[in-house]
C-alpha positions as CSV (number, residue, x, y, z in Angstrom):
1,M,81.1,67.6,113.0
2,P,81.5,71.4,113.5
3,S,79.6,74.0,111.2
4,R,80.9,77.1,109.6
5,E,78.8,78.9,112.1
6,D,80.9,77.3,115.0
7,F,84.3,79.0,113.6
8,G,82.5,82.4,112.0
9,S,83.0,84.1,115.5
10,W,86.9,84.2,115.2
11,M,87.2,84.0,111.7
12,S,85.4,87.2,111.2
13,G,88.3,88.9,112.7
14,G,86.8,91.0,115.7
15,D,87.8,94.6,117.0
16,V,91.1,95.5,115.3
17,P,92.4,98.8,116.9
18,T,92.6,101.5,114.3
19,G,94.9,103.9,116.2
20,E,92.2,106.3,116.7
21,T,90.8,107.7,120.0
22,P,87.7,109.8,120.5
23,G,87.9,113.7,120.0
24,G,89.3,113.6,116.7
25,R,92.8,112.6,117.7
26,D,95.1,109.8,116.8
27,S,96.8,107.5,119.1
28,L,99.8,109.9,119.3
29,G,97.3,112.7,120.0
30,L,97.6,114.6,116.9
31,P,94.7,115.5,114.6
32,H,93.7,113.4,111.7
33,S,94.0,115.9,109.1
34,G,95.2,119.5,108.7
35,P,98.2,121.5,110.2
36,G,99.6,119.6,112.9
37,S,98.6,116.0,111.6
38,R,100.9,113.5,110.7
39,A,102.9,113.5,107.5
40,R,101.9,110.9,105.1
41,L,104.4,108.5,103.4
42,G,104.4,110.2,100.3
43,R,105.4,113.3,101.4
44,R,108.0,112.2,103.5
45,V,109.6,110.3,100.6
46,V,109.5,113.0,98.2
47,A,111.1,115.5,100.8
48,L,114.0,112.8,101.5
49,A,114.5,112.9,97.7
50,V,114.7,116.5,97.4
51,D,117.0,116.6,100.3
52,Y,119.3,113.8,98.9
53,A,119.4,115.6,95.7
54,I,120.5,118.9,97.2
55,A,123.0,117.2,99.2
56,T,124.4,115.7,95.8
57,A,124.6,119.0,94.0
58,I,126.3,120.2,97.4
59,A,128.7,117.4,97.6
60,V,129.6,118.0,93.8
61,L,130.4,121.9,94.6
62,I,132.6,120.9,97.2
63,F,134.7,117.9,96.1
64,R,134.6,119.0,92.3
65,P,135.1,115.9,90.5
66,R,136.7,116.6,87.1
67,A,134.4,114.7,84.8
68,E,132.5,116.2,82.1
69,G,128.6,115.2,82.8
70,Y,126.4,115.2,85.9
71,F,126.2,111.6,86.4
72,E,130.0,111.1,85.3
73,M,130.6,113.7,88.3
74,I,128.7,111.9,91.1
75,S,130.4,108.5,90.0
76,E,133.5,109.9,90.8
77,L,132.4,111.6,94.2
78,P,134.1,109.7,97.4
79,A,131.2,107.3,98.4
80,W,130.7,108.8,101.6
81,S,130.3,112.5,100.6
82,Q,126.8,112.9,99.7
83,L,125.8,110.9,102.8
84,L,128.0,113.2,104.8
85,V,126.4,116.6,103.6
86,F,122.9,115.0,103.8
87,G,123.6,114.3,107.5
88,A,125.1,117.7,108.1
89,M,121.9,119.3,106.5
90,N,119.6,117.5,108.4
91,L,121.4,117.9,111.7
92,I,121.7,121.8,111.2
93,L,118.2,122.2,109.7
94,V,116.3,120.1,111.9
95,G,118.1,121.3,114.9
96,S,117.8,124.8,114.4
97,I,114.3,125.4,112.5
98,G,112.7,121.9,112.6
99,S,112.7,121.0,108.8
100,T,115.0,120.4,106.1
101,I,114.5,122.0,102.5
102,G,112.3,118.9,101.5
103,H,110.0,119.3,104.4
104,R,109.5,123.1,104.1
105,F,109.0,122.6,100.2
106,L,106.4,120.0,101.0
107,G,104.7,121.7,104.1
108,M,106.0,119.4,107.0
109,Q,107.9,119.9,110.0
110,V,109.6,117.7,112.8
111,R,108.2,118.4,116.1
112,P,109.2,116.6,119.6
113,L,106.4,114.4,120.5
114,G,104.6,115.0,123.8
115,D,105.4,118.6,124.1
116,P,102.6,120.1,121.6
117,G,103.3,123.8,122.3
118,R,107.0,123.2,121.4
119,D,108.2,123.5,118.0
120,Y,112.1,123.4,118.7
121,V,113.4,120.0,118.3
122,G,116.8,120.7,119.7
123,F,120.3,119.4,118.6
124,G,120.5,116.2,120.6
125,R,117.1,114.9,119.2
126,A,118.2,116.1,115.6
127,A,121.5,114.0,116.5
128,V,119.8,110.9,117.4
129,R,117.5,111.3,114.2
130,T,120.0,112.0,111.9
131,V,122.3,109.2,113.0
132,L,119.7,106.8,112.4
133,L,118.2,108.2,109.4
134,C,121.8,107.9,107.8
135,L,121.9,104.2,108.6
136,V,118.6,103.9,106.6
137,I,117.5,100.6,108.2
138,P,115.9,102.3,111.3
139,A,113.9,105.0,108.7
140,V,112.4,102.4,107.0
141,V,110.9,100.3,109.8
142,W,107.7,101.6,110.8
143,D,105.5,101.2,114.0
144,S,101.8,101.1,113.9
145,D,101.8,104.7,114.3
146,G,103.7,105.1,110.7
147,R,106.7,106.7,112.4
148,G,110.1,105.2,111.6
149,L,112.3,103.9,114.4
150,H,114.5,107.0,114.0
151,D,111.5,109.0,114.8
152,K,110.6,107.1,117.8
153,A,114.1,106.8,119.3
154,A,114.5,110.7,118.8
155,G,110.9,111.2,120.3
156,T,109.9,113.1,117.2
157,V,107.0,113.2,114.4
158,V,107.0,114.7,111.3
159,V,103.7,116.8,111.2
160,R,102.1,118.9,108.4
161,R,102.7,122.7,108.7
């Protein structure tokens, strides 16, 4: 009969890749901490909430619902209005300055991956990223590096400034 020690080598797990490479860089070639390192999930979620709140306020100003209270006004907005404003904000701001208002507020920036000296994302990459972000599902599915599929498809990464 096999003993516990016979199974110990494979049950202990072995070497699991950590996404780290020698020299203080992660698997994407970014530093582990400080400016230029990948932004963590908490910051990205708060930035998303800030951007969506701003998009909602702009949609209320544009479509001017006639309800009395704030939440009643939001419920009277066309269903697509907030998402349209959110998408337009993302496309224009990420394509031109590399970050949305929420990103700036929380000290983050969207950068193209693979070109460390270039901070400019461009409207092509910003358009791909924005469309997939507005579809929601690609943004909530992550790879082993912690990047959403919308960032992978656009070839971008959200980093700390």
